[in-house]
C-alpha positions in Angstrom: 12.1 10.1 -9.0 9.6 13.0 -9.1 7.8 14.1 -5.9 4.6 14.1 -7.8 4.9 10.5 -8.8 6.6 8.8 -5.9 7.8 9.4 -2.4 10.5 7.7 -0.3 11.0 7.9 3.4 14.1 6.4 5.1 14.4 7.7 8.6 14.9 6.6 12.2 11.5 6.4 13.8 12.5 8.5 16.8 13.6 12.0 15.9 13.5 14.7 18.7 9.9 15.0 19.7 8.3 13.4 16.7 8.0 9.7 16.0 8.0 8.8 12.3 5.1 6.4 11.8 5.1 6.0 8.0 4.3 8.0 4.8 1.3 9.3 2.9 0.9 10.4 -0.7 -1.6 12.8 -2.2 -2.0 12.8 -6.0 -2.7 15.9 -8.2 0.9 17.1 -7.9 1.0 17.5 -4.1 3.3 14.5 -3.5 4.3 12.7 -0.3 4.7 13.5 3.3 6.1 11.8 6.4 3.4 10.7 8.8 4.5 11.3 12.4 2.7 11.4 15.8 2.1 15.2 15.3 0.3 15.0 11.9 -1.1 11.5 11.8 -4.7 12.4 12.5 -4.6 15.3 10.1 -3.2 13.3 7.2 -5.3 10.2 7.8 -8.4 12.4 7.9 -7.7 14.0 4.5 -7.9 12.9 0.9 -4.7 10.9 0.6 -4.3 8.5 -2.3 -2.1 6.1 -0.4 -0.5 5.7 3.0 1.3 3.2 5.3 1.3 3.8 9.0 2.8 1.7 11.9 1.6 2.1 15.5 4.5 3.6 17.5 4.5 0.6 20.0 5.8 -1.6 17.2 8.7 0.8 16.4 10.5 0.2 19.6 13.9 -1.3 18.6 13.6 -0.2 15.0 16.6 1.8 13.8 15.2 2.7 10.3 11.7 2.8 8.8 11.6 2.8 5.0 8.5 3.6 3.0 8.3 4.0 -0.8 5.0 4.9 -2.4 4.7 4.8 -6.2 1.6 6.7 -7.2 1.2 5.4 -10.7 2.9 2.0 -10.8 2.0 1.2 -14.5 4.7 -1.5 -14.9 3.1 -3.5 -12.1 -0.5 -3.4 -13.2 -0.5 -6.8 -14.8 2.6 -8.3 -13.2 0.6 -11.2 -11.8 0.1 -13.9 -14.5 -0.8 -16.6 -12.0 -4.0 -15.3 -10.3 -5.0 -12.6 -12.9 -5.4 -10.0 -10.1 -4.9 -6.5 -11.4 -3.2 -3.7 -9.5 -5.7 -0.8 -9.1 -3.9 1.5 -6.6 -0.6 3.0 -5.8 2.0 0.6 -4.6 3.5 0.8 -1.1 6.8 -0.8 -0.1 7.5 -0.9 3.7 10.6 -2.2 5.4 12.1 -1.7 8.9 15.6 -2.3 10.1 15.7 -3.5 13.6 18.4 -3.6 16.2 20.1 -7.0 16.6 18.2 -9.6 18.6 14.8 -8.2 17.9 12.5 -10.4 15.8 8.9 -9.3 16.3 6.3 -8.9 13.7 5.4 -5.4 12.7 1.8 -4.8 11.5 1.0 -2.0 9.2 -2.2 0.0 8.4 -2.7 0.7 4.7 -4.8 3.2 2.9 -5.5 3.0 -0.8 -7.5 5.0 -3.4 -8.5 3.2 -6.6 -6.7 4.8 -9.5 -8.9 7.0 -11.7 -7.9 5.1 -14.8 -9.3 1.9 -13.5 -12.9 1.4 -14.7 -13.9 -2.2 -14.1 -15.9 -3.5 -17.0 -17.3 -6.4 -14.9 -18.0 -6.9 -11.2 -15.1 -8.2 -9.1 -13.5 -8.2 -5.7 -10.9 -5.9 -4.2 -8.1 -7.4 -2.1 -5.5 -5.9 0.2 -2.5 -7.8 -1.0 1.3 -8.1 -1.0 3.4 -9.2 -4.0 4.9 -12.6 -3.3 8.2 -12.6 -5.2 8.6 -16.4 -4.9 5.4 -17.1 -6.8 5.2 -13.8 -8.8 1.7 -13.3 -7.7 -0.5 -11.2 -5.4 -1.3 -12.8 -2.0 -3.6 -11.8 0.8 -2.0 -13.9 3.6 -1.8 -11.9 6.8 -3.9 -9.0 5.4 -7.4 -8.0 6.2 -10.1 -7.4 3.6 -10.3 -3.8 2.5 -13.0 -1.7 4.1 -14.4 1.2 2.1 -14.2 4.6 3.8 -16.9 6.6 2.0 -15.9 9.9 3.6 -12.5 9.9 2.0 -13.4 7.6 -1.0 -10.6 5.1 -0.2 -10.1 1.6 1.1 -8.4 0.7 4.4 -6.8 -2.5 5.5 -3.9 -3.9 7.5 -1.3 -6.6 7.2 0.7 -8.3 9.9 4.0 -8.1 8.1 6.1 -5.7 6.0 6.8 -6.0 2.3 5.2 -4.5 -0.9 1.5 -3.8 -0.8 -1.4 -2.7 -3.1 -5.1 -2.9 -3.6 -5.8 -5.5 -6.4 -8.9 -6.4 -8.2 -10.1 -9.9 -9.4 -13.0 -10.2 -11.8 -15.8 -12.5 -10.5 -15.6 -14.5 -13.7 -11.9 -15.2 -13.2 -11.1 -18.9 -13.6 -8.1 -20.9 -14.8 -7.1 -19.7 -18.2 -9.1 -16.4 -17.8 -7.1 -13.3 -18.8 -8.2 -10.2 -16.9 -6.0 -8.1 -19.2 -8.5 -8.6 -22.0 -11.1 -6.8 -19.9 -8.9 -3.9 -19.1 -7.8 -3.4 -22.7 -11.4 -2.9 -23.9 
């Protein structure tokens, strides 16, 4: 795993004076960084290509926060054969190990930049989604609609659970039997 293509954080949230809140990734060979309470504002107000951040109040009782960001997840681009949604961003995997007896939902804030290679040939809709391994499809349940941040040329959203996330695109003309891959291969 190369620092310039992916970044993994597996750390206890509370370390000395810093609280690990998540991870951020910047393309162009820069790589990933841990997001903590000391650098959160700096990193989120910069040109990151992907990030996942959890508010510190939800990390109480968490013994390990794990974030994996894959900058160019090419093998996942057309993984959804059910809805025809196409992955257009980095992929972010977030899990948290909790102390026994704690079972509260942990929401996450997500930040995505559309991959430069993605040039939609038709209009469509972007969704903040998670990959549902049961149905092998992208799903938006529990996630907000992505909001474009024009200052940093990215999309921002949040989900009320932890799993694998990405920004996905669905062409407006998608209907049963429609194959979005044909549009991308042009």
